[in-house]
VOBA-1610 file (N, C-alpha, C; in pm, whole numbers, padded with zeros to 5 digits, always signed):
BEGIN
Met+00872-01179-00146Met+00770-01152-00174Met+00681-01133-00017Gln+00607-01252+00007Gln+00519-01264+00084Gln+00567-01211+00214Ala+00699-01195+00281Ala+00720-01109+00353Ala+00637-00971+00347Leu+00704-00933+00303Leu+00684-00784+00207Leu+00585-00783+00238Glu+00444-00881+00167Glu+00336-00816+00107Glu+00279-00765+00255Gln+00295-00875+00350Gln+00229-00922+00506Gln+00243-00810+00597Glu+00374-00699+00604Glu+00388-00616+00666Glu+00340-00510+00555Ile+00323-00455+00406Ile+00211-00431+00415Ile+00079-00407+00445Lys+00039-00565+00445Lys-00105-00551+00430Lys-00102-00497+00661Lys-00004-00501+00734Lys-00078-00414+00841Lys-00005-00302+00815Leu+00041-00300+00741Leu+00097-00107+00719Leu-00049-00017+00701Val-00126-00089+00599Val-00214-00042+00573Val-00402-00038+00704Ile-00285-00197+00742Ile-00432-00125+00879Ile-00430-00077+00952Glu-00290-00023+00961Glu-00258+00063+01127Glu-00250+00221+01114Thr-00218+00207+00919Thr-00249+00376+00904Thr-00382+00385+00910Leu-00396+00303+00894Leu-00577+00375+00803Leu-00703+00272+00875Asn-00643+00261+01004Asn-00705+00242+01108Asn-00822+00153+01095Leu-00810+00026+00993Leu-00901-00030+01034Leu-00984-00170+01045Glu-01099-00196+01129Glu-01080-00169+01222Glu-01158-00330+01139Asp-01142-00425+01305Asp-01169-00569+01206Asp-01164-00643+01059Ile-01025-00587+01071Ile-00961-00640+00940Ile-00905-00669+00983Gln-00841-00862+00970Gln-00672-00826+00977Gln-00617-00884+00828Pro-00508-00872+00840Pro-00393-00927+00723Pro-00389-00999+00628Asp-00441-01187+00770Asp-00525-01258+00590Asp-00659-01177+00554Asp-00686-01106+00582Asp-00824-01053+00569Asp-00831-01007+00438Ile-00668-00922+00362Ile-00666-00884+00255Ile-00628-00906+00147Asp-00613-00988-00010Asp-00578-01000-00079Asp-00449-00980-00143Pro-00358-00966-00149Pro-00295-00937-00235Pro-00285-00907-00282Ala-00377-00977-00406Ala-00419-00939-00586Ala-00519-00831-00584Ala-00614-00776-00444Ala-00727-00733-00476Ala-00717-00567-00462Pro-00761-00483-00550Pro-00794-00376-00575Pro-00781-00308-00428Leu-00731-00214-00415Leu-00721-00122-00277Leu-00828-00007-00277Phe-00811+00039-00432Phe-00919+00089-00447Phe-01084+00068-00540Val-01222+00163-00492Val-01368+00173-00537Val-01353-00024-00456Glu-01297-00132-00512Glu-01344-00233-00482Glu-01195-00285-00362Gly-01248-00368-00357Gly-01169-00441-00266Gly-01156-00390-00043Leu-01076-00317-00085Leu-01107-00190+00099Leu-01170-00097+00036Gly-01160-00060-00057Gly-01250+00062-00112Gly-01179+00185-00082Leu-01055+00192-00062Leu-00969+00344-00023Leu-01066+00438-00115Asp-00970+00548-00083Asp-00977+00657-00171Asp-00924+00790-00138Ser-00915+00887-00214Ser-00781+00951-00198Ser-00699+01021-00089Ile-00759+01059-00020Ile-00690+01086+00079Ile-00623+00962+00170Asp-00736+00826+00175Asp-00638+00693+00261Asp-00477+00647+00094Ala-00488+00710-00002Ala-00428+00750-00073Ala-00288+00788-00060Leu-00329+00915-00019Leu-00216+01024+00054Leu-00081+00967+00229Glu-00212+00939+00301Glu-00171+00851+00376Glu-00095+00778+00420Leu-00150+00668+00333Leu-00072+00538+00301Leu+00050+00590+00206Gly+00118+00658+00140Gly+00220+00667+00032Gly+00249+00790+00134Leu+00181+00867+00258Leu+00330+00875+00310Leu+00392+00772+00440Ala+00300+00701+00533Ala+00361+00549+00620Ala+00478+00519+00506Leu+00413+00457+00352Leu+00556+00378+00278Leu+00684+00492+00268Gln+00658+00568+00282Gln+00780+00703+00251Gln+00892+00656+00431Lys+00834+00683+00484Lys+00862+00717+00638Lys+00878+00545+00679Thr+00841+00436+00612Thr+00856+00273+00625Thr+00960+00258+00551Tyr+00950+00261+00445Tyr+01036+00208+00334Tyr+01163+00276+00285Gly+01102+00445+00289Gly+01239+00512+00221Gly+01184+00552+00115Val+01077+00503+00041Val+01029+00511-00097Val+01037+00619-00134Val+00980+00742-00264Val+00942+00816-00291Val+00869+00855-00440Leu+00720+00925-00346Leu+00656+00918-00473Leu+00597+01013-00518Ala+00593+01046-00610Ala+00598+01167-00675Ala+00467+01177-00661Ser+00406+01268-00639Ser+00269+01354-00603Ser+00170+01343-00755Asp+00280+01405-00924Asp+00199+01393-00993Asp+00216+01267-01111Ser+00322+01183-01058Ser+00325+01067-01130Ser+00181+00999-01185Lys+00193+00954-01272Lys+00085+00880-01361Lys+00083+00727-01318Glu+00236+00716-01258Glu+00273+00552-01240Glu+00154+00496-01086Asn+00146+00604-01001Asn+00115+00575-00878Asn-00003+00536-00887Arg-00103+00553-00989Arg-00238+00418-01008Arg-00196+00268-01055Arg-00100+00266-01035Arg-00032+00149-01106Arg+00029+00049-00963His+00147+00127-00917His+00162+00103-00744His+00089+00111-00668Phe-00046+00152-00697Phe-00135+00183-00527Phe-00232+00045-00576Ala-00237-00081-00695Ala-00355-00154-00735Ala-00348-00206-00649Ser-00284-00235-00531Ser-00273-00379-00484Ser-00189-00387-00368Val-00218-00480-00299Val-00042-00481-00186Val-00051-00565-00287Arg+00005-00580-00394Arg+00113-00711-00479Arg+00177-00596-00526Ala+00119-00589-00584Ala+00119-00434-00664Ala+00302-00327-00589Leu+00227-00268-00395Leu+00259-00159-00323Leu+00391-00276-00329Ala+00385-00394-00266Ala+00487-00435-00260Ala+00590-00486-00374Gly+00559-00537-00508Gly+00628-00483-00615Gly+00771-00344-00586Phe+00697-00217-00540Phe+00715-00075-00570Phe+00857-00087-00467Val+00802-00120-00377Val+00873-00081-00241Val+00998-00203-00204Ser+00999-00333-00264Ser+01085-00399-00359Ser+01232-00341-00403Ala+01145-00223-00532Ala+01276-00164-00606Ala+01351-00132-00611His+01249-00041-00488His+01299+00125-00476His+01295+00096-00274Arg+01342+00085-00248Arg+01303+00061-00136Arg+01455+00143-00082Lys+01456+00201+00042Lys+01693+00241+00049Lys+01698+00196+00116Ser+01749+00048+00099Ser+01819-00045+00201Ser+01822-00009+00324
//
């Protein structure tokens, strides 16, 4: 799971063009929104599209589970691991 977390950290940085941040700077358990990286809803949309494209996971825009899935890098890795298309 740590390898997937590293991949997702890199994907977050690349997708959102986060300058001066390295994957090791991101705590996998830290919140992605408000605190932590301070991402917003537009960032969530961009990241969701990148996850769909990269891992083949489907995120329903009206799902109440999305907030839980996007809580942290670790939560995203768990979601991707459970739902990715081989």
